[in-house]
N, C-alpha and C positions, 0 to 999 in steps of 0.2 A: 414502697410499694411492694405487695404482694408476685410472686412469680404469677398465677394467676393473671392480674392484672396487665404483667410484660407480657404471658402471651395475648391478652387481648389487643394490647397497645401493635404489637407487630401483625399481630391478623389484621390490623384496620389499616395498616400501612400497604400490607400486599394488594388487601380489597380495590384500593383505591387506585391499583392498577389495570383494573380490567375494563373494559367499556364495551358498549352496546354490540352485539351479533357476532363474539365469543364463544369460539369453545375452550372449556375450561377442563383439565383434570383438576378432581377435586381429592386432594390425598385423603388420609386416616392418621387418629389420632388425637390427645388432649388441645394440641396448639391447633390443628385445624380446625376440628369442632366451631371453635370462634370464628375461625374466616369462613367455613362453611355458612354458618348464623348469617351473618352479615351479609353474606350473598342470598340469602334470603331474605331478607331485608327487605335488600334493593330490590329483588324481582316482586315484592310481593307491591311496593310503594310506586314501582313505576320506574325506580331508577335505573335500573338495568333493565333492557330489552331484547327480547331476541338469542338468546344466547343459549348453550346446552353445556350439561354438565356430564364430566364422564369419570365415574369414580371408581375410587380403588381397595373397599373392601363392599361386604355387604353390609355392613355398619354406618357406612358413608349412605348407600344406598336407600335406606332407611330414615334416615334424619334429613336428606337430600329429598327425600318423596314429602316428607310429614312435613318440609317446607314450601311445598310448590315449584320447586327449582326443575325443570325440564330435562330431562335425563337422555342419552344416549350410550352407544358402545362404540368400540374403537372400528368395529366391522364397516360403521353408516360413517364415522368418522374417523378417519385416519391420521387427520394433522388436526393438534391441538395446539391453539394461541399462547394457552397461559397456563401452568400448572402449580398451587398451591400448596404445599406439605410442609409437614414439621419433619425434624431430625433430633436424634440424640448426641450426636457431638457432629462439629464442623470441624474441618482442619483450616491452618489457615492458608493453603490452597483451593479452597471452596469442595475440597471433598468430607463428603458424608457418610456416616452412619446411621444406618435408619431399620421397623421393623420388630421393633421390639414387643410393638400392637402386634406383629404376626401379620401383618398384608404385605410386606417387603417384594413378593415376586407381581403383584398385580399391580402396584403405586408405580414398582421399575418400567412392569410391562406397558403400563399408559405413558410414565412420567420420559419414557426413552422416543417417545414419537410429539413431545412439544418441544414448542420454537424455542420458551420460554420457561425455566422450573425455577421455581420464586420458593425458597426455604425460609419459612420464619422460625427462630429462635429466642427463649432468652439469653440471656448473657453469659447463664452459666453452664450451656452445650459447647461452649467454645473449647477447643481443646488445642494443644502441642501437636500431638500424636493418636490418631486414631486408636480406639480399644483399650482406652486409659480407663473412661468413666463407665464400660460396662462391655458385654460380651456382644460378640457378632453374630446375628441369628443366621444359621441358616437351613435353609427347606429343603429336606428331604423324603422321600415315597417311605411309606411305612414298611414296605418289605423291603427287608435288608438294613434295615435302619443303623443296627447295633454293628454293620461288618464298616457304614458311614461314619458312625462314632469313633471305632477305633481305627481307621483310615484317615480323617482329620485331625486326630491326636496325634499320629505318629507323622503325618506330611508336614503340619502346621508348629506342632510341637506347642500347641496349646490345651487344656483342658476343656473339656466335651463333655456336657449338658445338656439331656431331653430337657425340655419346656412343660413342665406337666402343672395342673389345675386340677386341688382336692385330692393327690397322688396317680393321676390317669393323665394320658398324652393330652396335650393342648394337639387342638387340631386345626385348620387352615381352615381358610374357604377355598381353598383347592381340594381339602380333606387329606393334608399330607401333616408332617410332624415337624417339631423346631430344636434345632442342633443347636445350643448356646455356647461359643466359641469363646474360652477366655484366655487373654494373654497378658499372662503377666506383667509386663513391662510394656504394653503397647504394640505397637503394629509399626513395623520399620519400613515395610514394602508392600503396600496395600495393594500394587498393581499385582507383586510376584503371588500373592493372595489370587486374588483375581483368576489370573494366565492359571494358577493350580487347582480350582475350584469347575473351573469353566469344561473341562473336558472328561468331569466325573459321571459316569453314569452312576443314576439317581438322586443325585443332586441337582434341586429345581430349580435354585436360585439362593443368593444369597442378599447380606445388608450391607456393600460396600457398594455407594453411590458414586461414580469416579468418571470426571471427566462429564459430568450430565449436569450440575449445576451452576444457573448463571447469574442467581443473584439471590443475599442471603438479606434477609431485613433480622437484624440484633436490637432488643427491647433489651435495655439497661436504667438503673434507675435516672441515669443524668440522661438519658435520649435516647432515639431510635438511628442505628446507624444500619445504613444499607451500602453495603459492599455485593462489589459486582465481578464475574470471570473477567479476565483481561489477555 
């Protein structure tokens, strides 16, 4: 079974949790695209009625709009029944890293208001320690980004690179930059990293999603696992 097939299986399991009249957080990324497609199919067929989606990126807005999914925003729908999103790493405590697609701030803004946050992954995303598969993204204002890069490297003891596309800075939906923080041996204390970043002016958000996830659906060649936060 290919990785794409595994993503689709995880997405189908998550979409099966949706019922009529729900307000849904619609995540961003390659795995979540499958879920949004499936939601669109259910809306079109009438299998899902009276739902509202709260998208986490402009790309998800475009996808959901094309599928005919009714959309709203946090101002009108401050309570979200269920959010579905992917992740790049999932720890044994169901903390995750997200945001390699650059949508981390809007994802967190939406998903922090979700009664239930369901993360869908294939088995390759399961790790013993966050920060081992790749960098933790940190969104920063363009003004003074070099100072943030230096501060992050010194404060966190990591290597920091600005995310670029074709030699130019990657620009988020919020018109900010992304700095990738690489930890040579992973992150021993994610909560300490969160605390260090929380009060720093110019840092808009980061890709550590801690104590937020309620469910993780993991697709493996030998079947689906549904992990729940206890």
